[in-house]
Backbone of each chain as ProteinMPNN parsed JSONL, in Angstrom:
{"seq_chain_A": "MLTKRLTDILCALLVFLFIYTSVSKLLEYHTFRRQLGQSPFITLYAPFIAWALPAGEIIIAGLLLIPRTRLTGFYLSFFLLCLFTFYLAAMLQLSYFIPCSCGGVLQSLSWQAHIVFNIVFIILSALGVLLQIRQQSATASI", "coords_chain_A": {"N_chain_A": [[-14.396, 24.479, 14.217], [-14.216, 21.757, 15.209], [-14.633, 20.519, 12.782], [-12.308, 21.196, 11.387], [-10.286, 19.989, 12.967], [-11.127, 17.311, 12.642], [-10.638, 17.18, 9.897], [-7.842, 17.602, 9.791], [-7.005, 15.254, 11.244], [-7.876, 13.195, 9.429], [-6.428, 13.73, 7.327], [-3.715, 13.433, 8.192], [-3.862, 10.648, 8.686], [-4.176, 9.674, 6.066], [-1.85, 10.618, 4.84], [0.069, 9.226, 6.445], [-0.533, 6.615, 5.474], [0.008, 6.716, 2.647], [2.71, 7.591, 2.549], [3.967, 5.664, 4.033], [3.389, 3.255, 2.512], [4.426, 3.914, 0.041], [7.193, 4.349, 0.6], [7.917, 1.836, 1.513], [7.517, 0.31, -0.703], [9.423, 1.445, -2.4], [11.762, 0.675, -0.928], [11.737, -1.97, -1.397], [12.214, -2.302, -4.144], [12.915, -3.849, -6.405], [11.703, -6.422, -5.91], [9.082, -5.418, -5.929], [8.691, -4.48, -8.449], [9.058, -6.899, -9.962], [6.84, -8.326, -9.052], [4.817, -6.783, -9.928], [5.202, -7.26, -12.679], [4.397, -9.877, -12.977], [1.802, -9.747, -12.618], [-1.42, -10.257, -14.089], [-2.886, -8.236, -15.458], [-1.361, -5.891, -15.676], [1.173, -6.353, -16.788], [2.599, -5.25, -19.037], [2.846, -2.644, -18.47], [4.338, -2.672, -16.198], [7.214, -1.723, -15.645], [6.962, 0.983, -15.789], [4.784, 1.596, -13.977], [5.975, 0.777, -11.671], [7.699, 2.739, -10.695], [6.062, 5.03, -10.864], [3.867, 4.637, -9.38], [4.654, 4.662, -6.429], [5.808, 7.191, -6.583], [3.563, 8.796, -7.25], [2.013, 8.353, -4.97], [3.5, 9.716, -3.091], [3.41, 12.236, -3.967], [0.685, 12.746, -3.74], [0.506, 12.621, -0.94], [1.98, 14.867, -0.353], [0.409, 16.966, -1.451], [-1.747, 16.695, 0.328], [-0.532, 17.632, 2.548], [-0.196, 20.285, 2.209], [-2.099, 23.034, 3.006], [-3.595, 24.469, 1.029], [-3.747, 22.914, -1.242], [-5.022, 20.723, -0.245], [-7.663, 19.792, -0.755], [-7.607, 18.884, -3.438], [-5.715, 16.886, -2.826], [-7.276, 15.129, -1.274], [-9.26, 14.355, -3.119], [-7.783, 13.064, -5.107], [-6.644, 11.141, -3.428], [-9.029, 9.6, -2.951], [-9.655, 8.809, -5.541], [-7.376, 7.238, -6.222], [-7.557, 5.205, -4.34], [-9.923, 4.069, -4.921], [-9.262, 3.04, -7.437], [-7.254, 1.141, -6.732], [-8.906, -0.609, -5.247], [-10.735, -1.546, -7.179], [-8.978, -2.81, -8.9], [-8.03, -4.89, -7.146], [-10.383, -6.238, -6.7], [-10.883, -7.123, -9.324], [-8.636, -8.746, -9.719], [-9.217, -10.789, -7.89], [-11.586, -11.865, -8.96], [-11.002, -12.485, -11.624], [-8.538, -13.664, -12.053], [-6.28, -16.429, -11.502], [-3.72, -16.543, -10.537], [-2.374, -14.668, -8.028], [-0.264, -12.256, -7.303], [1.137, -10.437, -4.595], [1.38, -7.07, -4.485], [1.766, -5.196, -2.473], [2.615, -2.599, -0.112], [4.964, -2.812, 2.702], [3.608, -3.9, 5.897], [1.186, -4.443, 4.916], [1.139, -6.446, 3.153], [0.851, -8.703, 4.371], [-1.763, -8.978, 4.831], [-4.85, -10.604, 4.072], [-6.461, -10.964, 0.737], [-9.117, -10.287, 0.752], [-9.256, -9.017, 3.269], [-7.677, -6.957, 2.599], [-9.272, -5.559, 0.756], [-11.374, -4.699, 2.349], [-9.894, -3.027, 4.076], [-9.085, -1.105, 2.18], [-11.642, -0.031, 1.477], [-12.373, 1.145, 3.861], [-10.526, 3.26, 3.931], [-11.33, 4.532, 1.621], [-13.709, 5.528, 2.341], [-12.848, 7.286, 4.428], [-11.497, 9.1, 2.847], [-13.45, 10.165, 1.202], [-14.992, 11.368, 3.243], [-13.044, 13.236, 4.038], [-13.02, 14.951, 1.74], [-15.646, 15.981, 1.788], [-15.579, 17.254, 4.32], [-13.526, 19.077, 3.949], [-14.533, 20.708, 1.833], [-16.657, 21.789, 3.143], [-15.373, 23.151, 5.187], [-13.896, 25.009, 3.714], [-15.857, 26.521, 2.421], [-17.042, 27.577, 4.69], [-14.94, 29.242, 5.608], [-14.765, 30.989, 3.461], [-17.132, 32.35, 3.604], [-16.848, 34.01, 5.876]], "CA_chain_A": [[-13.2, 23.892, 14.904], [-14.254, 20.391, 15.186], [-14.482, 20.133, 11.316], [-10.884, 21.427, 11.118], [-9.512, 18.98, 13.706], [-11.306, 16.134, 11.999], [-9.932, 17.128, 8.513], [-6.347, 17.299, 10.128], [-6.722, 13.821, 11.525], [-7.987, 12.378, 8.315], [-5.197, 14.122, 6.387], [-2.645, 12.721, 8.796], [-3.885, 9.166, 8.509], [-3.838, 9.396, 4.671], [-0.331, 10.987, 4.603], [0.848, 8.075, 6.851], [-0.801, 5.402, 4.651], [0.656, 6.919, 1.37], [4.16, 7.657, 2.71], [4.396, 4.269, 4.503], [3.337, 2.181, 1.503], [5.504, 4.265, -1.0], [8.611, 3.981, 1.079], [8.077, 0.301, 1.616], [7.659, -0.169, -2.089], [10.707, 1.878, -2.897], [12.821, -0.074, -0.289], [11.914, -3.314, -2.024], [11.92, -1.885, -5.522], [13.063, -5.002, -7.362], [10.579, -7.37, -5.657], [7.769, -4.825, -6.35], [8.686, -4.432, -9.927], [8.972, -8.293, -10.457], [5.509, -8.714, -8.834], [3.942, -6.084, -11.001], [5.54, -7.944, -13.973], [3.706, -11.11, -13.02], [0.328, -9.421, -12.523], [-1.988, -10.472, -15.382], [-3.44, -7.047, -16.09], [-0.494, -4.688, -15.971], [2.485, -6.766, -17.154], [3.189, -4.456, -20.043], [3.151, -1.273, -17.856], [5.053, -2.814, -14.859], [8.348, -0.818, -15.373], [6.397, 2.432, -15.592], [3.974, 1.695, -12.702], [6.822, 0.403, -10.463], [8.168, 3.929, -10.07], [5.076, 6.096, -10.958], [2.812, 4.511, -8.215], [5.253, 5.311, -5.23], [5.962, 8.688, -6.818], [2.165, 9.412, -7.218], [1.537, 8.358, -3.573], [4.316, 10.746, -2.332], [2.772, 13.587, -4.493], [-0.668, 12.945, -3.065], [0.789, 12.998, 0.411], [2.466, 16.283, -0.429], [-0.818, 17.771, -1.707], [-2.542, 16.725, 1.57], [0.101, 18.294, 3.637], [-0.271, 21.87, 2.024], [-3.558, 23.41, 3.199], [-4.131, 25.094, -0.226], [-3.979, 21.905, -2.161], [-5.541, 19.645, 0.435], [-8.942, 19.251, -1.354], [-7.055, 18.073, -4.478], [-5.211, 15.662, -2.33], [-8.441, 14.184, -0.819], [-9.899, 13.875, -4.4], [-6.83, 12.094, -5.682], [-6.651, 9.853, -2.596], [-10.206, 8.782, -3.19], [-9.541, 8.188, -6.843], [-6.388, 6.173, -6.222], [-7.96, 4.051, -3.525], [-10.891, 3.29, -5.729], [-8.508, 2.26, -8.488], [-6.624, -0.087, -6.107], [-9.95, -1.583, -4.924], [-11.198, -2.224, -8.448], [-7.934, -3.752, -9.353], [-8.013, -6.117, -6.279], [-11.701, -7.022, -7.061], [-10.677, -7.789, -10.667], [-7.727, -9.912, -9.562], [-9.877, -11.895, -7.215], [-12.58, -12.472, -9.788], [-10.651, -12.917, -12.983], [-7.182, -14.244, -12.17], [-5.908, -17.559, -10.576], [-2.5, -16.096, -9.921], [-2.501, -13.342, -7.467], [0.903, -11.835, -6.635], [0.736, -9.222, -3.682], [2.369, -5.975, -4.641], [1.428, -4.296, -1.4], [3.816, -2.109, 0.568], [5.059, -3.098, 4.085], [2.91, -4.862, 6.606], [-0.069, -4.659, 4.118], [1.346, -7.632, 2.279], [0.431, -9.842, 5.167], [-3.222, -9.041, 4.808], [-5.428, -11.458, 2.961], [-6.967, -10.105, -0.325], [-10.477, -9.826, 1.312], [-9.022, -8.035, 4.342], [-7.141, -5.773, 2.018], [-10.387, -4.811, 0.219], [-12.069, -4.026, 3.454], [-9.047, -1.994, 4.45], [-9.145, -0.099, 1.203], [-12.956, 0.561, 1.549], [-12.379, 2.071, 5.066], [-9.771, 4.399, 3.555], [-12.096, 5.208, 0.553], [-14.708, 6.286, 3.16], [-12.153, 8.357, 5.115], [-11.114, 10.132, 1.768], [-14.705, 10.888, 0.878], [-15.336, 12.294, 4.293], [-12.153, 14.343, 3.948], [-13.513, 15.801, 0.696], [-16.725, 16.681, 2.293], [-15.291, 18.196, 5.411], [-12.767, 20.215, 3.421], [-15.316, 21.632, 1.153], [-17.4, 22.447, 4.169], [-14.532, 24.08, 5.899], [-13.576, 26.089, 2.72], [-17.067, 27.455, 2.168], [-17.286, 28.349, 5.897], [-13.856, 30.217, 5.619], [-15.152, 31.968, 2.379], [-18.328, 33.078, 4.021], [-16.515, 34.802, 6.877]], "C_chain_A": [[-13.051, 22.347, 14.864], [-13.997, 19.825, 13.752], [-12.973, 20.122, 11.012], [-10.081, 20.308, 11.749], [-9.842, 17.537, 13.055], [-10.569, 15.909, 10.538], [-8.35, 16.856, 8.787], [-6.089, 15.752, 10.409], [-6.855, 12.861, 10.306], [-6.874, 12.552, 7.337], [-4.003, 13.366, 6.971], [-2.717, 11.253, 8.571], [-3.582, 8.823, 7.007], [-2.451, 9.61, 4.351], [0.462, 9.724, 5.139], [0.708, 6.865, 6.012], [0.141, 5.595, 3.411], [2.241, 6.846, 1.493], [4.715, 6.286, 3.21], [4.511, 3.299, 3.301], [4.303, 2.605, 0.361], [6.86, 3.954, -0.568], [8.868, 2.514, 1.05], [8.285, -0.232, 0.102], [8.959, 0.147, -2.649], [11.864, 1.123, -2.222], [12.867, -1.367, -0.807], [11.435, -3.22, -3.41], [11.813, -3.098, -6.513], [11.982, -6.053, -7.265], [9.284, -6.815, -6.209], [7.628, -4.759, -7.819], [8.506, -5.828, -10.526], [7.49, -8.705, -10.207], [4.527, -8.067, -9.778], [3.971, -6.814, -12.364], [4.708, -9.186, -14.14], [2.184, -10.988, -12.976], [-0.22, -9.537, -13.962], [-2.443, -9.305, -16.164], [-2.511, -5.936, -16.504], [0.98, -5.056, -16.28], [3.303, -5.794, -18.023], [3.621, -3.127, -19.465], [3.977, -1.342, -16.627], [6.257, -1.8, -14.672], [7.872, 0.633, -15.101], [5.659, 2.536, -14.28], [4.899, 1.545, -11.467], [7.455, 1.736, -9.814], [7.125, 5.041, -9.968], [4.1, 5.935, -9.79], [3.468, 5.063, -6.969], [5.327, 6.804, -5.371], [4.6, 9.378, -6.714], [1.778, 9.42, -5.787], [2.256, 9.416, -2.815], [3.769, 12.152, -2.773], [1.467, 13.824, -3.825], [-0.492, 13.289, -1.593], [1.227, 14.437, 0.62], [1.354, 17.232, -0.617], [-1.701, 17.899, -0.38], [-1.896, 17.561, 2.588], [0.061, 19.953, 3.526], [-1.8, 22.2, 2.025], [-4.299, 23.831, 1.922], [-4.505, 24.004, -1.209], [-4.667, 20.62, -1.546], [-6.732, 19.021, -0.205], [-8.535, 18.416, -2.551], [-6.529, 16.738, -4.062], [-6.268, 14.584, -1.884], [-9.009, 13.589, -1.983], [-9.002, 12.82, -4.969], [-6.641, 10.793, -4.871], [-7.89, 8.943, -2.861], [-10.179, 8.17, -4.514], [-8.532, 6.996, -6.903], [-6.873, 4.975, -5.393], [-9.047, 3.267, -4.198], [-10.351, 2.455, -6.71], [-8.008, 0.994, -7.955], [-7.706, -1.081, -5.795], [-10.475, -2.222, -6.084], [-10.147, -3.215, -8.922], [-7.936, -5.037, -8.429], [-9.25, -6.993, -6.503], [-11.477, -7.84, -8.297], [-9.728, -9.04, -10.545], [-8.437, -11.07, -8.894], [-10.958, -12.601, -8.069], [-12.018, -13.141, -11.021], [-9.278, -13.73, -13.054], [-6.935, -15.394, -11.103], [-4.684, -17.153, -9.91], [-2.538, -14.787, -9.371], [-1.139, -13.002, -6.718], [0.574, -10.541, -5.766], [1.817, -8.218, -3.978], [2.172, -4.903, -3.63], [2.622, -3.824, -0.736], [3.787, -2.564, 2.131], [4.234, -4.126, 4.726], [1.633, -5.254, 5.813], [-0.04, -5.921, 3.354], [1.031, -8.923, 3.056], [-1.01, -9.973, 5.323], [-3.738, -9.958, 3.851], [-6.119, -10.529, 1.947], [-8.389, -9.526, 0.205], [-10.239, -8.804, 2.384], [-8.459, -6.701, 3.723], [-8.282, -4.87, 1.268], [-11.102, -4.089, 1.215], [-11.204, -2.832, 3.908], [-9.042, -0.735, 3.497], [-10.491, 0.735, 1.27], [-12.992, 1.541, 2.686], [-11.703, 3.383, 4.661], [-10.466, 5.272, 2.53], [-13.051, 6.168, 1.376], [-14.116, 7.45, 3.791], [-11.823, 9.539, 4.097], [-12.385, 10.952, 1.518], [-15.167, 11.861, 1.962], [-14.427, 13.499, 4.398], [-12.579, 15.375, 2.951], [-14.73, 16.601, 1.232], [-16.471, 17.77, 3.319], [-14.494, 19.354, 4.943], [-13.561, 21.149, 2.611], [-16.241, 22.501, 2.175], [-16.605, 23.547, 4.884], [-14.044, 25.315, 5.033], [-14.625, 27.074, 2.552], [-17.366, 28.252, 3.521], [-16.262, 29.457, 5.976], [-14.23, 31.323, 4.54], [-16.237, 32.883, 2.731], [-18.062, 34.055, 5.091], [-16.078, 36.226, 6.314]], "O_chain_A": [[-12.01, 21.765, 14.559], [-13.282, 18.843, 13.552], [-12.446, 19.16, 10.454], [-9.238, 19.724, 11.067], [-8.955, 16.691, 12.946], [-10.074, 14.864, 10.117], [-7.701, 16.044, 8.127], [-5.159, 15.119, 9.91], [-6.107, 11.895, 10.157], [-6.455, 11.633, 6.633], [-3.324, 12.681, 6.206], [-1.689, 10.64, 8.281], [-2.87, 7.866, 6.702], [-1.877, 8.813, 3.609], [1.357, 9.211, 4.467], [1.675, 6.129, 5.819], [0.98, 4.732, 3.153], [2.943, 6.193, 0.721], [5.802, 5.859, 2.822], [5.529, 2.639, 3.092], [4.94, 1.736, -0.234], [7.626, 3.339, -1.31], [9.915, 2.038, 0.611], [9.124, -1.084, -0.191], [9.593, -0.687, -3.295], [12.89, 0.929, -2.875], [13.934, -1.978, -0.735], [10.482, -3.865, -3.848], [10.858, -3.304, -7.261], [11.419, -6.524, -8.253], [8.491, -7.515, -6.839], [6.546, -4.964, -8.368], [7.832, -5.935, -11.551], [6.917, -9.375, -11.065], [3.598, -8.667, -10.319], [2.969, -6.959, -13.063], [4.336, -9.549, -15.256], [1.424, -11.92, -13.238], [0.371, -9.027, -14.914], [-2.411, -9.326, -17.395], [-2.742, -5.177, -17.445], [1.895, -4.256, -16.085], [4.488, -5.553, -17.793], [4.617, -2.542, -19.892], [4.319, -0.321, -16.032], [6.306, -1.104, -13.659], [8.403, 1.342, -14.246], [5.886, 3.484, -13.528], [4.642, 2.097, -10.398], [7.691, 1.813, -8.609], [7.245, 5.912, -9.107], [3.57, 6.915, -9.267], [2.848, 5.964, -6.404], [4.984, 7.573, -4.474], [4.512, 10.46, -6.133], [1.231, 10.432, -5.347], [1.65, 10.004, -1.919], [3.708, 13.09, -1.978], [1.155, 14.934, -3.393], [-1.216, 14.121, -1.046], [0.896, 15.1, 1.603], [1.351, 18.274, 0.037], [-2.261, 18.942, -0.045], [-2.571, 18.158, 3.427], [0.232, 20.728, 4.467], [-2.597, 21.733, 1.212], [-5.493, 23.568, 1.773], [-5.483, 24.148, -1.942], [-4.855, 19.61, -2.224], [-6.83, 17.794, -0.211], [-9.058, 17.312, -2.702], [-6.75, 15.689, -4.667], [-6.134, 13.379, -2.099], [-9.272, 12.387, -1.959], [-9.483, 11.733, -5.289], [-6.513, 9.671, -5.361], [-7.788, 7.721, -2.973], [-10.657, 7.044, -4.647], [-8.779, 5.955, -7.51], [-6.596, 3.832, -5.756], [-9.134, 2.043, -4.106], [-10.789, 1.323, -6.914], [-8.222, -0.081, -8.514], [-7.518, -2.276, -6.024], [-10.681, -3.434, -6.033], [-10.465, -4.343, -9.299], [-7.85, -6.15, -8.947], [-9.209, -8.224, -6.502], [-11.797, -9.026, -8.368], [-9.939, -10.115, -11.106], [-8.268, -12.22, -9.3], [-11.201, -13.796, -7.902], [-12.471, -14.211, -11.428], [-8.988, -14.381, -14.058], [-7.36, -15.279, -9.954], [-4.579, -17.406, -8.71], [-2.713, -13.815, -10.104], [-0.945, -13.459, -5.591], [-0.189, -9.683, -6.208], [3.004, -8.465, -3.76], [2.411, -3.738, -3.947], [3.627, -4.534, -0.744], [2.717, -2.666, 2.732], [4.127, -5.214, 4.161], [1.077, -6.325, 6.056], [-1.082, -6.43, 2.941], [0.957, -10.024, 2.511], [-1.49, -10.959, 5.883], [-3.107, -10.126, 2.808], [-6.349, -9.368, 2.286], [-8.677, -8.342, 0.033], [-10.947, -7.798, 2.428], [-8.693, -5.587, 4.191], [-8.195, -3.644, 1.204], [-11.446, -2.927, 0.998], [-11.732, -1.737, 4.103], [-9.003, 0.424, 3.91], [-10.497, 1.96, 1.146], [-13.547, 2.632, 2.556], [-12.193, 4.468, 4.974], [-10.298, 6.491, 2.489], [-13.156, 7.37, 1.132], [-14.705, 8.53, 3.763], [-11.866, 10.723, 4.43], [-12.415, 12.18, 1.601], [-15.644, 12.965, 1.697], [-14.848, 14.597, 4.76], [-12.522, 16.569, 3.246], [-14.761, 17.823, 1.094], [-16.958, 18.9, 3.278], [-14.681, 20.479, 5.406], [-13.297, 22.35, 2.674], [-16.491, 23.695, 2.009], [-17.074, 24.658, 5.135], [-13.83, 26.424, 5.524], [-14.397, 28.283, 2.532], [-17.851, 29.383, 3.501], [-16.631, 30.561, 6.377], [-13.982, 32.502, 4.791], [-16.312, 34.021, 2.267], [-18.91, 34.922, 5.303], [-15.728, 37.115, 7.09]]}, "seq_chain_B": "MKKTLSLGFLAAVLAVGTAVAGKMRNEDPHWLMNDNSIVTGTANYIKTFYCAGANNIQCAVQIEDPFVVIRKS", "coords_chain_B": {"N_chain_B": [[-2.584, 26.855, 10.72], [0.09, 26.226, 11.01], [-0.092, 24.239, 12.955], [-1.564, 22.315, 11.678], [0.087, 21.704, 9.613], [2.23, 20.625, 11.061], [1.113, 18.36, 12.255], [0.522, 16.809, 10.028], [3.08, 16.573, 8.966], [4.31, 15.191, 11.068], [2.947, 12.793, 10.835], [3.947, 12.012, 8.437], [6.704, 11.772, 8.857], [6.628, 9.766, 10.831], [5.686, 7.665, 9.369], [7.746, 7.177, 7.398], [9.816, 6.447, 9.15], [8.632, 4.168, 10.379], [8.312, 2.428, 8.115], [11.168, 2.209, 7.316], [12.244, 1.086, 9.663], [10.767, -1.27, 9.835], [11.682, -2.578, 7.592], [14.358, -2.926, 8.313], [14.296, -4.381, 10.62], [13.201, -6.776, 9.88], [13.729, -10.076, 9.986], [14.546, -12.454, 7.758], [12.547, -15.318, 6.973], [13.506, -18.996, 6.7], [13.109, -21.231, 3.918], [12.0, -24.437, 2.894], [12.445, -25.826, -0.139], [10.857, -27.523, -2.846], [12.814, -29.027, -4.222], [14.375, -29.861, -2.057], [16.252, -27.773, -1.428], [17.38, -24.993, 0.489], [16.08, -21.81, 1.016], [16.401, -18.33, 1.764], [14.205, -15.616, 2.588], [11.509, -13.236, 2.475], [7.98, -14.21, 2.596], [6.595, -13.189, 0.498], [8.683, -12.532, -1.293], [9.67, -15.207, -1.971], [7.431, -16.28, -3.122], [7.348, -14.626, -5.422], [9.685, -14.877, -6.736], [10.486, -17.56, -6.741], [8.17, -19.241, -6.759], [6.317, -18.535, -8.654], [3.091, -18.411, -10.226], [-0.12, -20.169, -10.657], [-2.048, -20.897, -7.666], [-1.744, -23.841, -6.898], [-0.143, -26.159, -6.467], [2.065, -27.343, -3.84], [4.93, -25.503, -3.002], [6.945, -24.392, -1.468], [7.955, -24.633, 1.996], [7.798, -23.126, 5.105], [10.593, -23.22, 7.304], [10.817, -22.389, 9.951], [8.058, -22.288, 10.715], [6.254, -24.702, 9.928], [3.578, -24.849, 9.092], [3.197, -22.821, 7.362], [2.811, -22.46, 4.017], [3.845, -22.169, 0.62], [2.355, -22.051, -2.485], [2.356, -23.115, -5.881], [1.792, -23.292, -9.656]], "CA_chain_B": [[-1.873, 26.389, 9.603], [1.306, 25.607, 11.464], [-0.389, 23.154, 13.705], [-2.0, 21.332, 10.593], [1.357, 21.214, 8.921], [3.046, 19.784, 11.963], [0.453, 16.972, 12.372], [0.743, 16.071, 8.741], [4.525, 16.237, 8.94], [4.65, 14.235, 12.089], [2.567, 11.514, 10.259], [4.885, 11.597, 7.298], [7.972, 11.263, 9.39], [6.383, 8.53, 11.421], [5.495, 6.696, 8.219], [9.124, 6.856, 6.871], [10.42, 5.709, 10.262], [8.017, 2.845, 10.427], [8.716, 1.666, 6.932], [12.522, 1.763, 7.203], [12.437, 0.183, 10.883], [10.147, -2.512, 9.455], [12.609, -3.228, 6.64], [15.685, -3.208, 8.912], [14.012, -5.418, 11.678], [12.763, -8.03, 9.299], [14.752, -11.281, 9.769], [13.748, -13.219, 6.873], [12.607, -16.879, 7.287], [14.049, -19.943, 5.75], [12.133, -22.013, 3.238], [12.453, -25.697, 2.309], [11.818, -25.906, -1.442], [10.458, -28.921, -3.404], [14.053, -29.855, -4.42], [15.167, -29.915, -0.774], [17.147, -26.698, -1.144], [16.857, -24.106, 1.516], [16.241, -20.444, 0.502], [15.875, -17.305, 2.664], [13.434, -14.408, 2.087], [10.037, -13.133, 2.824], [6.956, -15.095, 1.84], [6.354, -12.439, -0.807], [9.884, -12.729, -2.181], [9.712, -16.573, -2.403], [6.235, -16.432, -4.116], [7.47, -13.908, -6.524], [10.899, -15.256, -7.515], [10.622, -19.037, -6.914], [6.878, -20.02, -6.796], [5.326, -17.846, -9.502], [2.135, -19.23, -10.946], [-1.41, -20.285, -9.904], [-1.825, -21.464, -6.32], [-2.248, -25.163, -6.775], [0.85, -27.18, -5.806], [2.954, -26.847, -2.805], [6.227, -25.174, -3.669], [7.89, -24.124, -0.324], [7.458, -24.757, 3.402], [8.688, -22.338, 6.074], [11.254, -24.151, 8.337], [10.408, -21.954, 11.388], [6.695, -22.643, 10.888], [5.83, -25.607, 8.758], [2.132, -24.691, 8.655], [3.138, -21.718, 6.238], [3.203, -23.176, 2.85], [3.631, -21.437, -0.534], [2.054, -22.938, -3.547], [2.462, -22.643, -7.369], [1.161, -24.259, -10.518]], "C_chain_B": [[-0.681, 25.536, 10.037], [0.98, 24.301, 12.091], [-0.889, 21.935, 12.73], [-0.776, 20.779, 9.982], [2.077, 20.275, 9.761], [2.397, 18.45, 12.228], [0.659, 16.176, 11.193], [2.19, 15.656, 8.669], [4.927, 15.168, 9.823], [4.2, 12.785, 11.45], [3.485, 10.978, 9.135], [6.175, 11.089, 7.835], [7.807, 9.99, 10.11], [6.358, 7.433, 10.41], [6.92, 6.237, 7.692], [9.813, 5.979, 7.945], [10.013, 4.317, 10.339], [8.421, 1.894, 9.333], [10.203, 1.226, 6.988], [12.827, 0.912, 8.409], [11.944, -1.265, 10.485], [11.113, -3.354, 8.53], [13.86, -3.71, 7.367], [15.467, -4.449, 9.954], [13.743, -6.793, 11.088], [13.856, -9.002, 9.188], [13.954, -12.202, 8.892], [13.796, -14.745, 7.177], [13.173, -17.675, 6.309], [12.978, -20.792, 5.205], [12.725, -23.284, 2.698], [11.672, -25.843, 0.969], [11.567, -27.351, -1.897], [11.805, -29.752, -3.751], [14.93, -30.031, -3.3], [16.253, -28.88, -0.618], [16.523, -25.765, -0.134], [17.172, -22.634, 0.99], [15.704, -19.441, 1.661], [15.293, -16.167, 2.05], [12.131, -14.405, 2.645], [9.104, -13.942, 2.05], [6.738, -14.377, 0.443], [7.396, -12.654, -1.806], [9.839, -14.143, -2.791], [8.54, -16.74, -3.425], [6.631, -15.801, -5.433], [8.647, -14.494, -7.418], [11.03, -16.872, -7.597], [9.291, -19.843, -7.152], [5.854, -19.244, -7.661], [4.313, -18.829, -10.239], [0.817, -19.389, -10.104], [-1.14, -21.072, -8.627], [-2.315, -22.908, -6.202], [-1.339, -26.218, -6.123], [1.796, -26.578, -4.905], [4.378, -26.56, -3.343], [7.329, -24.929, -2.541], [7.223, -24.173, 1.087], [8.36, -23.98, 4.256], [9.262, -23.272, 7.162], [10.759, -23.725, 9.637], [8.998, -22.354, 11.657], [6.125, -23.373, 9.828], [4.406, -25.576, 8.283], [2.024, -23.585, 7.472], [3.688, -22.378, 5.082], [2.949, -22.162, 1.66], [3.377, -22.322, -1.731], [2.245, -22.299, -5.008], [1.756, -23.653, -8.256], [1.974, -25.389, -10.796]], "O_chain_B": [[-0.445, 24.413, 9.593], [1.665, 23.312, 11.829], [-0.636, 20.759, 12.991], [-0.602, 19.568, 9.841], [2.516, 19.224, 9.294], [3.114, 17.466, 12.416], [0.943, 14.981, 11.281], [2.495, 14.508, 8.347], [5.75, 14.32, 9.478], [4.925, 11.792, 11.522], [3.733, 9.788, 8.94], [6.708, 10.092, 7.349], [8.707, 9.151, 10.064], [6.962, 6.378, 10.604], [7.195, 5.042, 7.581], [10.321, 4.9, 7.644], [10.821, 3.388, 10.364], [8.809, 0.749, 9.564], [10.508, 0.057, 6.752], [13.649, 0.01, 8.249], [12.592, -2.276, 10.756], [11.302, -4.563, 8.669], [14.369, -4.79, 7.069], [16.301, -5.343, 10.098], [14.017, -7.824, 11.702], [14.802, -8.825, 8.42], [12.861, -12.657, 9.229], [14.81, -15.338, 7.546], [13.366, -17.239, 5.174], [12.007, -21.082, 5.904], [13.807, -23.269, 2.112], [10.447, -25.962, 0.947], [12.089, -28.285, -1.289], [11.865, -30.97, -3.581], [16.114, -30.32, -3.471], [17.123, -29.051, 0.236], [15.309, -25.749, 0.07], [18.292, -22.298, 0.605], [14.733, -19.717, 2.366], [15.807, -15.71, 1.03], [11.649, -15.382, 3.218], [9.408, -14.336, 0.925], [6.722, -15.016, -0.609], [7.136, -12.916, -2.98], [9.957, -14.277, -4.009], [8.74, -17.316, -4.495], [6.305, -16.35, -6.485], [8.559, -14.567, -8.644], [11.673, -17.376, -8.518], [9.311, -20.958, -7.672], [4.652, -19.31, -7.401], [4.683, -19.88, -10.763], [0.681, -18.827, -9.018], [-0.156, -21.803, -8.516], [-3.25, -23.157, -5.441], [-1.782, -27.045, -5.326], [2.293, -25.471, -5.113], [4.924, -27.374, -4.087], [8.498, -25.26, -2.735], [6.069, -23.784, 1.267], [9.579, -24.13, 4.172], [8.531, -23.999, 7.834], [10.304, -24.56, 10.418], [8.719, -22.751, 12.789], [5.557, -22.809, 8.892], [4.043, -26.158, 7.26], [1.022, -23.451, 6.769], [4.837, -22.819, 5.067], [1.977, -21.407, 1.689], [4.131, -23.267, -1.963], [2.272, -21.081, -5.189], [1.217, -24.664, -7.808], [1.552, -26.29, -11.522]]}, "name": "protein", "num_of_chains": 2, "seq": "MLTKRLTDILCALLVFLFIYTSVSKLLEYHTFRRQLGQSPFITLYAPFIAWALPAGEIIIAGLLLIPRTRLTGFYLSFFLLCLFTFYLAAMLQLSYFIPCSCGGVLQSLSWQAHIVFNIVFIILSALGVLLQIRQQSATASIMKKTLSLGFLAAVLAVGTAVAGKMRNEDPHWLMNDNSIVTGTANYIKTFYCAGANNIQCAVQIEDPFVVIRKS"}
């Protein structure tokens, strides 16, 4: 019961994060696309990423909402957040010019704070994967 | 299952509401540019559209709070 409740809370937190950031990006689509275009690593792919990233975030939120696909949702959240964090770390290490393409209030975080924020959510996603596997195996054994 | 779905959906609805409300409530600050022109927009917008480049030289100062400075190359 506690495992299920914890999984629900983790799921709700991740859904909030992904929906909030994707809607914020879509509401300021032109700024977001321009920022991506200025980013040194992904300039070529900016037009594709500008719509694929918010769409991907919404799909992951959808997967998290449906109990049957929740484990996939947690895995994809973990993967996407790791990808963001590697990108941020690479930007900080290798680039002098750092445009912020974050959604909503997250753009007011410093880059270091952003990395810490991401790491917290990576841990929450990993915890979600473990709890979901545990919950599924408990359900299967009944 | 219903409870789970409702908690997740509540989070999703709240997220959409927060994002839209944040966008609507945002009153953009004014910026004094290097050529003495005044431009309105979020710090992110000014950095992206007017001050793109490495963060070396001062490019814009926020009029409402002069300690907020945007730099470019």
